[in-house]
C-alpha positions as CSV (number, residue, x, y, z in Angstrom):
1,M,-89.8,-58.5,98.3
2,Q,-89.7,-61.3,96.0
3,A,-86.6,-59.5,94.1
4,R,-84.9,-59.6,97.4
5,E,-85.3,-63.2,98.2
6,K,-84.3,-64.2,95.2
7,Q,-81.1,-62.3,95.7
8,V,-80.2,-63.4,99.3
9,S,-81.0,-66.6,98.6
10,E,-78.6,-66.9,95.3
11,A,-76.0,-64.9,97.5
12,K,-76.5,-67.7,100.2
13,D,-75.9,-70.2,97.6
14,E,-73.0,-68.7,96.5
15,V,-71.5,-68.7,99.6
16,L,-72.3,-72.3,100.6
17,N,-70.5,-72.9,97.3
18,E,-67.4,-71.2,98.0
19,L,-67.8,-72.6,101.7
20,N,-68.0,-76.2,100.2
21,T,-65.1,-75.4,98.1
22,A,-62.8,-74.0,100.6
23,S,-63.4,-77.0,102.9
24,A,-62.1,-79.6,100.5
25,Y,-59.2,-77.2,99.8
26,I,-58.5,-77.9,103.3
27,L,-59.0,-81.4,103.5
28,E,-56.8,-81.9,100.7
29,L,-54.1,-80.0,102.1
30,E,-55.1,-81.7,105.9
31,E,-54.0,-85.2,103.8
32,K,-50.9,-84.1,102.2
33,Y,-49.4,-82.8,105.2
34,Y,-50.7,-85.7,106.9
35,K,-48.4,-87.6,104.1
36,S,-45.7,-85.4,104.2
37,Q,-45.4,-86.2,107.8
38,R,-45.9,-89.4,107.5
39,T,-42.9,-89.5,105.3
40,S,-40.8,-87.3,106.9
41,L,-41.1,-89.9,110.1
42,E,-40.3,-92.8,108.1
43,L,-37.4,-90.6,106.6
44,L,-36.3,-90.4,110.3
45,K,-36.5,-93.9,111.5
46,Q,-34.4,-95.0,108.5
47,L,-31.4,-92.1,109.2
48,K,-31.2,-93.3,112.8
49,A,-31.2,-97.0,111.8
50,S,-28.3,-96.2,109.5
51,E,-26.2,-94.0,112.0
52,S,-26.6,-97.0,114.2
53,T,-25.2,-99.1,111.7
54,C,-22.6,-96.5,111.1
55,D,-21.9,-96.2,115.1
56,D,-21.8,-100.4,114.7
57,M,-19.3,-100.1,111.2
58,Q,-16.8,-97.3,113.0
59,S,-16.5,-99.8,116.3
60,E,-15.9,-102.8,114.3
61,I,-13.2,-100.8,112.2
62,E,-11.1,-99.6,115.3
63,T,-11.4,-102.9,116.6
64,L,-9.7,-104.1,113.1
65,R,-7.6,-101.3,113.1
66,N,-6.4,-102.6,116.7
67,Y,-6.3,-106.1,115.6
68,I,-3.9,-105.2,112.5
69,I,-1.4,-103.1,114.7
70,D,-1.3,-105.9,117.1
71,L,-0.4,-108.2,114.3
72,K,1.8,-105.5,112.9
73,S,4.0,-105.7,116.5
74,R,4.1,-109.6,116.8
75,I,5.4,-109.8,113.4
76,A,9.7,-110.4,113.4
77,V,11.3,-107.9,111.4
78,Y,14.8,-109.3,110.0
79,I,17.7,-107.3,110.5
80,P,20.6,-108.3,108.3
81,V,24.0,-108.4,109.7
82,K,26.9,-107.1,108.1
83,N,28.7,-109.0,105.7
84,D,25.7,-112.0,105.8
């Protein structure tokens, strides 16, 4: 009977050790997942800010393009007269 109890106790200790190891591994994975999610969120925020900046720049480019076209239309072009 003592041998059986010792076997059961050893098996119990082994299972507890494996459970602790698995728990530590799961916690480590959860931490890595949390960090990756946080990094992903930060990258998404940066992307959104970049897109907003890009949209602003596109608008400014279009405004400048129209301004240049307007200025070009105001320039008087000299057309020489024959024998000038």
